[in-house]
MARZA-951002 format. One record per residue: residue in one letter; x, y, z of N, C-alpha, C in turn; residue number from 1. Coordinates in Angstrom, 3 decimals. Layout:
N
<"a" <X Y Z> <X Y Z> <X Y Z> NUM> ...
//
This chain:
181
<"m" <-14.709 24.741 27.427> <-16.143 24.782 27.233> <-16.802 24.661 28.602> 1> <"t" <-17.778 25.496 28.870> <-18.491 25.461 30.138> <-19.790 24.695 29.956> 2> <"v" <-19.988 23.746 30.843> <-21.226 22.972 30.810> <-22.281 23.760 31.572> 3> <"p" <-23.436 23.985 30.991> <-24.472 24.718 31.715> <-24.927 23.928 32.945> 4> <"v" <-25.489 24.668 33.882> <-26.012 24.031 35.086> <-27.160 23.119 34.690> 5> <"a" <-27.091 21.909 35.169> <-28.158 20.947 34.888> <-28.648 20.388 36.212> 6> <"t" <-29.937 20.226 36.327> <-30.508 19.675 37.542> <-31.323 18.446 37.170> 7> <"f" <-31.021 17.361 37.851> <-31.771 16.132 37.634> <-31.937 15.455 38.975> 8> <"d" <-33.128 15.164 39.324> <-33.443 14.475 40.566> <-32.854 15.199 41.771> 9> <"g" <-32.918 16.551 41.725> <-32.478 17.350 42.854> <-30.971 17.560 42.915> 10> <"v" <-30.193 17.081 41.921> <-28.739 17.239 41.918> <-28.368 18.208 40.809> 11> <"s" <-27.553 19.248 41.123> <-27.103 20.223 40.134> <-25.651 19.953 39.774> 12> <"v" <-25.342 20.097 38.476> <-23.984 19.882 37.971> <-23.618 21.067 37.095> 13> <"s" <-22.405 21.592 37.283> <-21.880 22.619 36.396> <-20.366 22.513 36.421> 14> <"g" <-19.692 23.126 35.431> <-18.234 23.101 35.413> <-17.691 23.237 34.005> 15> <"s" <-16.357 23.132 33.880> <-15.693 23.221 32.590> <-15.222 21.840 32.161> 16> <"v" <-15.431 21.553 30.889> <-15.058 20.253 30.337> <-14.400 20.481 28.978> 17> <"t" <-13.348 19.740 28.694> <-12.736 19.795 27.373> <-13.498 18.831 26.470> 18> <"p" <-13.996 19.328 25.344> <-14.745 18.442 24.466> <-13.824 17.389 23.852> 19> <"p" <-14.347 16.230 23.509> <-13.510 15.202 22.876> <-13.100 15.671 21.481> 20> <"p" <-11.964 15.159 20.988> <-11.545 15.556 19.641> <-12.516 14.993 18.607> 21> <"p" <-12.564 15.645 17.444> <-13.454 15.122 16.409> <-12.938 13.777 15.918> 22> <"p" <-13.810 12.950 15.373> <-13.343 11.664 14.843> <-12.420 11.910 13.653> 23> <"p" <-11.500 10.983 13.393> <-10.609 11.181 12.248> <-11.403 11.151 10.953> 24> <"p" <-10.891 11.860 9.938> <-11.606 11.849 8.662> <-11.580 10.454 8.053> 25> <"t" <-12.596 10.146 7.309> <-12.616 8.860 6.618> <-12.036 9.057 5.230> 26> <"a" <-11.260 8.101 4.791> <-10.642 8.185 3.478> <-11.519 7.489 2.456> 27> <"a" <-11.737 8.163 1.372> <-12.410 7.514 0.259> <-11.393 6.563 -0.368> 28> <"d" <-11.878 5.599 -1.087> <-10.962 4.694 -1.773> <-10.104 5.476 -2.757> 29> <"v" <-8.841 5.180 -2.765> <-7.912 5.745 -3.734> <-7.580 4.615 -4.698> 30> <"v" <-7.951 4.773 -5.944> <-7.722 3.737 -6.944> <-6.787 4.307 -8.001> 31> <"i" <-5.682 3.621 -8.212> <-4.706 4.049 -9.205> <-4.481 2.895 -10.167> 32> <"y" <-4.746 3.138 -11.427> <-4.597 2.120 -12.457> <-3.237 2.257 -13.131> 33> <"a" <-2.771 1.182 -13.733> <-1.516 1.224 -14.490> <-1.581 2.293 -15.569> 34> <"s" <-2.742 2.456 -16.165> <-2.902 3.455 -17.236> <-2.824 4.888 -16.709> 35> <"d" <-2.940 5.084 -15.391> <-2.837 6.421 -14.795> <-1.392 6.879 -14.630> 36> <"l" <-0.462 5.954 -14.673> <0.929 6.272 -14.360> <1.679 6.771 -15.586> 37> <"p" <2.389 7.889 -15.454> <3.201 8.368 -16.580> <4.400 7.440 -16.779> 38> <"s" <4.969 7.460 -17.956> <6.129 6.605 -18.233> <7.288 6.931 -17.291> 39> <"s" <7.362 8.158 -16.806> <8.435 8.550 -15.884> <8.329 7.849 -14.525> 40> <"a" <7.197 7.216 -14.234> <7.022 6.495 -12.964> <7.616 5.088 -13.024> 41> <"r" <7.877 4.599 -14.233> <8.413 3.248 -14.415> <9.927 3.317 -14.587> 42> <"h" <10.630 2.466 -13.853> <12.087 2.466 -13.891> <12.602 1.053 -14.139> 43> <"g" <13.740 0.956 -14.811> <14.337 -0.355 -15.076> <13.491 -1.156 -16.040> 44> <"s" <13.191 -2.384 -15.668> <12.489 -3.305 -16.577> <10.966 -3.194 -16.549> 45> <"w" <10.390 -2.301 -15.748> <8.929 -2.160 -15.708> <8.431 -1.533 -17.009> 46> <"r" <7.414 -2.150 -17.593> <6.808 -1.697 -18.846> <5.291 -1.798 -18.735> 47> <"t" <4.612 -1.124 -19.653> <3.173 -1.347 -19.791> <2.962 -2.360 -20.910> 48> <"a" <1.841 -3.054 -20.823> <1.477 -4.011 -21.859> <-0.040 -4.029 -21.970> 49> <"s" <-0.529 -4.402 -23.125> <-1.971 -4.527 -23.329> <-2.466 -5.807 -22.671> 50> <"d" <-3.616 -5.698 -22.021> <-4.260 -6.862 -21.415> <-5.740 -6.535 -21.273> 51> <"a" <-6.569 -7.178 -22.060> <-8.008 -6.899 -22.058> <-8.648 -7.163 -20.699> 52> <"t" <-8.014 -7.966 -19.841> <-8.590 -8.282 -18.527> <-8.153 -7.299 -17.446> 53> <"s" <-7.321 -6.336 -17.790> <-6.849 -5.331 -16.844> <-7.658 -4.045 -17.035> 54> <"p" <-7.871 -3.260 -15.957> <-8.601 -1.997 -16.123> <-7.967 -1.129 -17.217> 55> <"n" <-8.784 -0.570 -18.053> <-8.346 0.248 -19.183> <-7.440 -0.517 -20.147> 56> <"a" <-7.444 -1.857 -20.036> <-6.701 -2.764 -20.925> <-5.191 -2.549 -20.890> 57> <"i" <-4.674 -1.973 -19.798> <-3.236 -1.742 -19.632> <-2.794 -2.356 -18.306> 58> <"k" <-1.650 -3.039 -18.322> <-1.068 -3.578 -17.095> <0.406 -3.208 -17.047> 59> <"l" <0.990 -3.284 -15.855> <2.431 -3.136 -15.676> <3.039 -4.525 -15.652> 60> <"t" <4.203 -4.671 -16.229> <4.816 -5.990 -16.290> <6.335 -5.885 -16.240> 61> <"t" <6.955 -6.959 -15.786> <8.405 -7.111 -15.857> <8.665 -8.486 -16.460> 62> <"p" <9.772 -8.651 -17.165> <10.071 -9.962 -17.741> <10.573 -10.927 -16.669> 63> <"d" <10.491 -12.215 -16.973> <11.081 -13.223 -16.097> <12.532 -13.369 -16.516> 64> <"n" <13.409 -12.713 -15.775> <14.831 -12.769 -16.089> <15.557 -13.828 -15.279> 65> <"g" <14.799 -14.676 -14.563> <15.410 -15.750 -13.797> <16.241 -15.268 -12.618> 66> <"l" <15.923 -14.104 -12.103> <16.680 -13.554 -10.979> <16.332 -14.271 -9.684> 67> <"a" <17.246 -14.283 -8.752> <17.040 -14.946 -7.467> <16.076 -14.155 -6.597> 68> <"w" <15.354 -14.868 -5.723> <14.482 -14.225 -4.749> <15.332 -13.443 -3.764> 69> <"t" <14.752 -12.402 -3.209> <15.421 -11.649 -2.159> <14.573 -11.696 -0.902> 70> <"d" <15.224 -11.709 0.241> <14.517 -11.737 1.517> <14.138 -10.345 1.990> 71> <"a" <14.627 -9.321 1.305> <14.319 -7.934 1.655> <14.466 -7.100 0.388> 72> <"p" <13.792 -5.962 0.340> <13.955 -5.103 -0.835> <15.342 -4.456 -0.837> 73> <"q" <15.772 -4.046 -2.007> <17.028 -3.315 -2.113> <16.767 -1.855 -1.741> 74> <"a" <17.752 -1.218 -1.124> <17.605 0.186 -0.752> <17.572 1.085 -1.987> 75> <"a" <18.240 0.688 -3.044> <18.265 1.469 -4.287> <18.044 0.513 -5.463> 76> <"p" <16.810 0.048 -5.650> <16.562 -0.931 -6.717> <16.682 -0.302 -8.102> 77> <"a" <17.061 -1.099 -9.070> <17.117 -0.636 -10.459> <15.736 -0.707 -11.095> 78> <"d" <14.909 -1.643 -10.645> <13.582 -1.873 -11.221> <12.518 -1.534 -10.188> 79> <"y" <11.730 -0.490 -10.460> <10.666 -0.106 -9.535> <9.662 0.797 -10.238> 80> <"v" <8.524 0.988 -9.575> <7.471 1.881 -10.049> <7.157 2.853 -8.920> 81> <"d" <7.126 4.153 -9.227> <6.716 5.162 -8.249> <5.246 5.481 -8.476> 82> <"v" <4.452 5.333 -7.432> <3.015 5.630 -7.492> <2.744 6.715 -6.461> 83> <"t" <2.136 7.819 -6.871> <1.864 8.911 -5.939> <0.365 9.177 -5.849> 84> <"f" <-0.043 9.683 -4.705> <-1.409 10.173 -4.526> <-1.399 11.165 -3.377> 85> <"s" <-2.404 12.018 -3.314> <-2.525 12.996 -2.242> <-3.246 12.340 -1.070> 86> <"a" <-2.514 12.135 0.001> <-3.059 11.471 1.177> <-3.543 12.499 2.192> 87> <"v" <-4.575 12.156 2.925> <-5.078 12.999 4.006> <-4.269 12.660 5.257> 88> <"a" <-3.621 13.658 5.842> <-2.764 13.442 7.008> <-3.513 12.742 8.128> 89> <"g" <-2.848 11.764 8.724> <-3.409 11.068 9.875> <-4.536 10.106 9.543> 90> <"t" <-4.801 9.878 8.278> <-5.888 8.997 7.857> <-5.336 7.603 7.590> 91> <"p" <-5.934 6.577 8.172> <-5.440 5.223 7.898> <-5.827 4.760 6.488> 92> <"y" <-4.892 4.102 5.850> <-5.108 3.522 4.528> <-4.680 2.063 4.561> 93> <"r" <-5.329 1.242 3.784> <-4.914 -0.148 3.596> <-4.631 -0.312 2.114> 94> <"i" <-3.443 -0.798 1.794> <-3.060 -0.952 0.398> <-3.507 -2.324 -0.118> 95> <"w" <-4.047 -2.311 -1.326> <-4.415 -3.538 -2.033> <-3.810 -3.454 -3.424> 96> <"l" <-3.209 -4.524 -3.864> <-2.654 -4.581 -5.207> <-3.381 -5.667 -5.995> 97> <"r" <-3.651 -5.372 -7.245> <-4.219 -6.383 -8.130> <-3.041 -6.945 -8.914> 98> <"l" <-2.760 -8.211 -8.706> <-1.578 -8.837 -9.276> <-1.954 -9.996 -10.192> 99> <"k" <-1.041 -10.287 -11.091> <-1.169 -11.450 -11.974> <0.243 -11.995 -12.147> 100> <"a" <0.469 -13.221 -11.727> <1.798 -13.817 -11.814> <2.080 -14.236 -13.253> 101> <"l" <3.242 -13.840 -13.745> <3.656 -14.244 -15.077> <3.658 -15.767 -15.153> 102> <"s" <2.939 -16.319 -16.106> <2.799 -17.773 -16.294> <2.210 -18.473 -15.075> 103> <"n" <1.473 -17.737 -14.233> <0.911 -18.284 -12.992> <1.969 -18.993 -12.149> 104> <"s" <3.174 -18.448 -12.158> <4.292 -19.046 -11.446> <4.508 -18.362 -10.103> 105> <"k" <4.732 -19.167 -9.062> <5.004 -18.591 -7.745> <6.337 -17.850 -7.725> 106> <"y" <7.146 -18.015 -8.743> <8.415 -17.296 -8.834> <8.247 -15.929 -9.493> 107> <"n" <7.024 -15.607 -9.879> <6.728 -14.329 -10.538> <5.498 -13.655 -9.939> 108> <"d" <5.208 -13.879 -8.675> <3.942 -13.390 -8.116> <4.086 -12.360 -7.020> 109> <"a" <5.290 -11.821 -6.802> <5.480 -10.975 -5.617> <6.188 -9.670 -5.946> 110> <"v" <5.896 -8.650 -5.139> <6.588 -7.367 -5.193> <6.862 -6.891 -3.766> 111> <"w" <7.903 -6.094 -3.634> <8.160 -5.386 -2.386> <7.557 -4.003 -2.511> 112> <"v" <6.874 -3.521 -1.488> <6.268 -2.199 -1.504> <6.908 -1.368 -0.391> 113> <"q" <7.309 -0.147 -0.751> <7.871 0.785 0.215> <7.124 2.107 0.110> 114> <"f" <7.158 2.890 1.176> <6.395 4.129 1.256> <7.301 5.294 1.622> 115> <"s" <6.940 6.487 1.148> <7.728 7.668 1.497> <7.399 8.167 2.894> 116> <"d" <6.143 8.123 3.288> <5.737 8.763 4.529> <4.775 7.947 5.378> 117> <"a" <4.691 6.658 5.162> <3.737 5.849 5.923> <4.213 5.648 7.353> 118> <"t" <3.252 5.596 8.261> <3.535 5.283 9.656> <2.545 4.234 10.130> 119> <"v" <2.965 3.471 11.112> <2.088 2.535 11.809> <2.236 2.856 13.285> 120> <"n" <1.143 3.227 13.919> <1.156 3.637 15.322> <2.196 4.737 15.570> 121> <"g" <2.333 5.653 14.609> <3.225 6.791 14.755> <4.677 6.544 14.375> 122> <"s" <5.038 5.320 14.067> <6.423 5.013 13.702> <6.546 4.823 12.196> 123> <"p" <7.655 5.304 11.602> <7.861 5.110 10.165> <7.828 3.629 9.813> 124> <"m" <7.258 3.322 8.656> <7.136 1.920 8.265> <7.481 1.756 6.791> 125> <"y" <8.329 0.783 6.487> <8.640 0.366 5.118> <9.064 1.539 4.240> 126> <"r" <10.047 2.293 4.677> <10.456 3.508 3.984> <11.237 3.230 2.702> 127> <"i" <11.026 4.106 1.705> <11.796 4.085 0.472> <13.262 4.293 0.829> 128> <"n" <14.143 3.691 0.049> <15.597 3.785 0.224> <16.092 3.077 1.479> 129> <"t" <15.349 2.073 1.930> <15.795 1.225 3.035> <15.669 -0.235 2.578> 130> <"t" <16.111 -1.130 3.401> <15.937 -2.556 3.108> <14.743 -3.128 3.859> 131> <"n" <13.799 -2.260 4.221> <12.544 -2.689 4.839> <11.429 -2.475 3.831> 132> <"g" <10.524 -3.439 3.738> <9.415 -3.301 2.810> <8.317 -4.281 3.123> 133> <"l" <7.164 -4.002 2.569> <6.012 -4.888 2.703> <6.047 -5.861 1.541> 134> <"l" <6.191 -7.132 1.835> <6.150 -8.155 0.794> <4.685 -8.431 0.462> 135> <"v" <4.336 -8.292 -0.790> <2.983 -8.609 -1.253> <3.136 -9.691 -2.309> 136> <"n" <2.601 -10.862 -2.014> <2.626 -11.902 -3.032> <1.230 -12.469 -3.228> 137> <"l" <0.958 -12.818 -4.469> <-0.374 -13.250 -4.854> <-0.728 -14.628 -4.310> 138> <"a" <0.230 -15.512 -4.243> <-0.050 -16.864 -3.734> <-0.516 -16.779 -2.291> 139> <"t" <-1.443 -17.639 -1.935> <-1.966 -17.648 -0.569> <-1.406 -18.794 0.265> 140> <"d" <-0.502 -19.588 -0.318> <0.145 -20.675 0.408> <1.472 -20.984 -0.277> 141> <"s" <2.337 -21.743 0.390> <3.675 -21.990 -0.142> <3.670 -22.828 -1.416> 142> <"a" <2.634 -23.596 -1.663> <2.552 -24.401 -2.890> <2.045 -23.576 -4.071> 143> <"a" <1.514 -22.385 -3.802> <1.013 -21.465 -4.833> <-0.126 -22.064 -5.651> 144> <"t" <-0.934 -22.907 -5.028> <-2.060 -23.504 -5.747> <-3.144 -22.484 -6.063> 145> <"s" <-3.083 -21.315 -5.434> <-4.093 -20.279 -5.650> <-3.837 -19.450 -6.905> 146> <"l" <-2.683 -19.579 -7.517> <-2.348 -18.748 -8.675> <-3.164 -19.172 -9.893> 147> <"n" <-4.008 -18.245 -10.356> <-4.820 -18.499 -11.536> <-5.308 -17.156 -12.066> 148> <"g" <-4.463 -16.453 -12.788> <-4.848 -15.159 -13.337> <-4.756 -14.059 -12.296> 149> <"w" <-5.623 -13.050 -12.448> <-5.609 -11.876 -11.589> <-6.134 -12.191 -10.193> 150> <"g" <-5.614 -11.486 -9.199> <-6.109 -11.594 -7.841> <-5.740 -10.358 -7.043> 151> <"w" <-6.466 -10.139 -5.944> <-6.205 -9.007 -5.047> <-5.412 -9.506 -3.856> 152> <"q" <-4.424 -8.706 -3.431> <-3.644 -9.087 -2.266> <-3.088 -7.828 -1.613> 153> <"n" <-2.862 -7.904 -0.291> <-2.274 -6.762 0.413> <-1.185 -7.175 1.387> 154> <"a" <-0.714 -8.382 1.286> <0.379 -8.847 2.146> <0.866 -10.183 1.601> 155> <"a" <1.732 -10.807 2.350> <2.190 -12.151 2.025> <1.495 -13.116 2.969> 156> <"y" <1.273 -14.333 2.537> <0.571 -15.294 3.384> <1.334 -15.584 4.665> 157> <"t" <2.611 -15.233 4.706> <3.414 -15.470 5.909> <3.514 -14.255 6.817> 158> <"r" <2.890 -13.127 6.426> <3.034 -11.885 7.192> <1.680 -11.281 7.521> 159> <"s" <1.675 -10.364 8.473> <0.422 -9.750 8.899> <0.109 -8.494 8.098> 160> <"h" <-1.123 -8.021 8.201> <-1.586 -6.827 7.509> <-1.364 -5.607 8.401> 161> <"h" <-1.186 -4.450 7.792> <-1.010 -3.204 8.537> <-1.921 -2.133 7.959> 162> <"l" <-2.364 -1.235 8.813> <-3.008 -0.004 8.361> <-1.937 1.068 8.363> 163> <"f" <-1.836 1.819 7.279> <-0.817 2.842 7.149> <-1.466 4.204 7.244> 164> <"s" <-0.782 5.132 7.889> <-1.199 6.527 7.880> <-0.174 7.301 7.077> 165> <"a" <-0.635 8.093 6.147> <0.276 8.899 5.335> <0.240 10.327 5.844> 166> <"w" <1.396 10.945 5.969> <1.467 12.270 6.557> <1.830 13.360 5.568> 167> <"t" <2.427 13.045 4.465> <2.809 14.054 3.497> <2.173 13.721 2.163> 168> <"a" <1.550 14.699 1.575> <0.866 14.463 0.306> <1.791 14.750 -0.866> 169> <"k" <1.433 14.212 -2.008> <2.092 14.463 -3.291> <3.583 14.144 -3.271> 170> <"r" <3.953 13.060 -2.630> <5.294 12.510 -2.711> <5.125 11.064 -3.107> 171> <"p" <6.197 10.387 -3.534> <6.004 8.981 -3.881> <5.393 8.239 -2.701> 172> <"a" <4.196 7.746 -2.881> <3.506 7.072 -1.791> <3.970 5.642 -1.668> 173> <"s" <4.291 5.034 -2.763> <4.786 3.666 -2.672> <5.734 3.403 -3.823> 174> <"r" <6.575 2.460 -3.591> <7.530 2.046 -4.605> <7.449 0.539 -4.651> 175> <"s" <7.163 0.006 -5.796> <7.044 -1.437 -5.949> <8.139 -1.942 -6.852> 176> <"g" <8.737 -3.022 -6.438> <9.733 -3.671 -7.266> <9.543 -5.163 -7.193> 177> <"p" <10.000 -5.893 -8.199> <9.815 -7.334 -8.157> <10.564 -7.931 -6.975> 178> <"r" <10.015 -8.995 -6.416> <10.654 -9.623 -5.279> <12.005 -10.184 -5.695> 179> <"k" <12.061 -10.724 -6.864> <13.343 -11.243 -7.335> <14.083 -10.113 -8.000> 180> <"s" <15.149 -9.652 -7.415> <15.823 -8.480 -7.932> <17.305 -8.623 -7.987> 181> 
//
């Protein structure tokens, strides 16, 4: 792009300049309800259940099978939910989950989340079929005194938050499985 000749206070300026890139697109909120997911998205022990306090009166649930906690997600879990959406390439997203701990128990308040194509600062992050994942738990402290019905959360109280950029659309965007697996 050529800058036209400009004169100000007796000084003339002209030349070629590369224009700055356009700002990144802004992402509208992507909201996915349990009632939006087909039965084929639920695997293993994940089921839908009626709950008048959940959007569209449907929630996803797993039973309390007394399984041990895991420090990392399984690379090939038996119990998981595939959630997909069309992401705008290079657009940052922040994931929020609306959770409700079974019996308001800290042993039933967490899920591991993995992504098919998420990146953080250009590097792959929390990929499906790996033992890396984002731990999201509803409790806000180790005593779990915050557990009381539904709540919004996007990380664990012991971990930091990330902005994710999705690069490929219409693939499993996230996979959630119970922390105890």
